[in-house]
C-alpha positions as CSV (number, residue, x, y, z in Angstrom):
1,X,0.0,0.0,0.0
2,X,1.3,3.5,-0.9
3,X,0.3,6.3,1.4
4,X,0.4,9.9,0.2
5,X,1.1,12.7,2.7
6,X,0.6,16.3,1.6
7,X,2.0,19.4,3.2
8,X,2.4,23.0,2.0
9,X,6.0,22.5,1.0
10,X,6.2,19.0,-0.5
11,X,4.4,15.7,-1.2
12,X,5.8,12.6,0.4
13,X,5.0,9.1,-0.8
14,X,5.5,6.5,1.9
15,X,6.6,3.2,0.4
16,X,6.7,0.0,2.5
17,X,10.0,-1.9,2.4
18,X,10.5,-5.6,2.8
19,X,13.9,-5.3,4.6
20,X,13.2,-2.7,7.2
21,X,11.7,0.7,8.0
22,X,9.5,2.7,5.6
23,X,11.2,4.6,2.8
24,X,9.8,8.0,1.9
25,X,9.9,9.4,-1.6
26,X,9.8,13.2,-1.3
27,X,9.0,15.6,-4.2
28,X,10.5,19.1,-4.0
29,X,11.1,22.1,-6.2
30,X,14.4,23.4,-7.3
31,X,15.1,26.9,-8.7
32,X,17.9,27.1,-11.3
33,X,19.3,29.6,-13.8
34,X,17.9,28.7,-17.2
35,X,21.4,28.2,-18.7
36,X,22.3,25.8,-15.8
37,X,19.1,23.9,-16.3
38,X,19.8,23.6,-20.1
39,X,23.3,22.3,-19.4
40,X,21.8,19.8,-16.9
41,X,19.3,18.6,-19.5
42,X,22.2,18.1,-22.0
43,X,24.0,16.1,-19.3
44,X,20.8,14.0,-18.9
45,X,20.5,13.3,-22.6
46,X,24.3,12.4,-22.9
47,X,24.1,10.0,-20.0
48,X,20.7,8.7,-21.2
49,X,18.8,9.2,-17.9
50,X,15.1,8.8,-18.2
51,X,14.3,11.8,-16.1
52,X,15.9,14.6,-14.0
53,X,15.2,12.8,-10.7
54,X,17.5,9.9,-11.6
55,X,20.2,12.3,-12.7
56,X,19.9,14.4,-9.5
57,X,19.9,11.2,-7.3
58,X,23.2,10.1,-9.0
59,X,24.8,13.5,-8.4
60,X,23.8,13.5,-4.7
61,X,25.1,9.9,-4.3
62,X,28.4,10.8,-6.0
63,X,28.8,13.7,-3.6
64,X,28.0,11.5,-0.6
65,X,30.6,8.9,-1.8
66,X,33.2,11.8,-1.9
67,X,32.3,12.7,1.6
68,X,32.9,9.0,2.7
69,X,36.4,9.3,1.3
70,X,37.0,12.7,2.9
71,X,35.8,11.5,6.3
72,X,38.1,8.5,6.1
73,X,35.3,5.9,6.3
74,X,35.6,2.3,5.0
75,X,35.5,2.6,1.2
76,X,36.3,0.6,-1.9
77,X,37.7,1.5,-5.3
78,X,39.9,0.6,-8.1
79,X,43.5,1.6,-9.0
80,X,44.1,1.4,-12.7
81,X,47.5,2.0,-14.2
82,X,49.5,1.5,-17.5
83,X,53.2,0.8,-17.6
84,X,55.9,-0.4,-19.9
85,X,57.0,-3.8,-18.7
86,X,60.4,-3.4,-20.3
87,X,61.5,-0.7,-17.7
88,X,64.1,-2.3,-15.6
89,X,62.8,-3.8,-12.3
90,X,59.4,-2.1,-12.7
91,X,57.3,-5.2,-12.6
92,X,59.2,-6.4,-9.5
93,X,58.7,-3.0,-7.8
94,X,55.0,-2.9,-8.5
95,X,54.6,-6.5,-7.3
96,X,56.5,-5.7,-4.1
97,X,54.3,-2.6,-3.4
98,X,51.2,-4.7,-3.9
99,X,52.5,-7.3,-1.4
100,X,53.2,-4.5,1.1
101,X,49.5,-3.7,1.0
102,X,48.1,-7.2,0.6
103,X,45.5,-6.6,3.3
104,X,44.0,-3.7,1.3
105,X,44.2,-5.1,-2.2
106,X,41.4,-7.6,-2.7
107,X,42.0,-8.6,-6.3
108,X,44.0,-7.7,-9.4
109,X,43.8,-8.1,-13.1
110,X,46.7,-7.9,-15.5
111,X,46.3,-7.3,-19.2
112,X,48.9,-7.3,-21.9
113,X,47.9,-4.4,-24.1
114,X,50.7,-4.8,-26.7
115,X,54.3,-5.9,-26.9
116,X,55.4,-3.2,-24.5
117,X,52.5,-2.1,-22.3
118,X,50.5,-3.6,-19.5
119,X,47.3,-2.6,-17.8
120,X,46.7,-3.4,-14.1
121,X,43.4,-3.0,-12.3
122,X,43.4,-3.5,-8.5
123,X,40.3,-3.7,-6.4
124,X,41.0,-2.1,-3.0
125,X,39.2,-1.7,0.2
126,X,40.0,0.3,3.4
127,X,40.0,3.8,4.8
128,X,40.0,6.5,2.2
129,X,43.4,7.9,3.2
130,X,44.9,4.4,3.1
131,X,43.6,3.7,-0.4
132,X,44.8,7.1,-1.7
133,X,48.3,6.3,-0.3
134,X,48.4,3.0,-2.1
135,X,47.3,4.7,-5.4
136,X,49.9,7.5,-5.0
137,X,52.7,5.0,-4.3
138,X,51.9,2.8,-7.3
139,X,51.3,5.6,-9.8
140,X,54.4,7.5,-8.8
141,X,56.8,4.6,-9.6
142,X,59.1,5.5,-12.5
143,X,57.9,3.7,-15.6
144,X,54.2,3.9,-14.8
145,X,52.8,6.0,-17.7
146,X,49.3,6.7,-16.3
147,X,47.3,5.8,-13.3
148,X,44.0,6.6,-11.8
149,X,42.1,5.9,-8.5
150,X,38.4,5.5,-8.9
151,X,36.6,5.9,-5.6
152,X,33.3,4.4,-4.8
153,X,31.3,3.2,-1.8
154,X,30.8,0.0,0.1
155,X,27.1,0.7,-0.3
156,X,26.4,0.7,3.4
157,X,25.5,4.4,3.4
158,X,22.7,3.9,0.8
159,X,20.6,1.3,2.6
């Protein structure tokens, strides 16, 4: 059963949940400069959202994930980097670093891109500052051509 609660400021739809307390869907108005709204609508079309609400929810979630990392909460992410495996001792250095952080690196994937270049993707879990440190250490090794930390959430905050 869906219950609709109305007030002067917004409309709330109360949706029952199987796994716990009631979840409320709230409608609210947003005032934006027309140019900003036009740019947001272009973003929605590029990303193929079905409506503004989904796009706004994703922007809010992305901001909340960033806060998790800034507040040094438990997080997960990936560290992706490209390197030339012909650089002397580079593969050994990268492996040693990964072993130094074995408790934070959950999994890894190694791909041979061509005769010279390799791609590694590491799945990492831990406090935000710890994960950033691992990414910085790996990406700064001489011979690593490019690297990127992609931060996400454990999902616990979005229950």
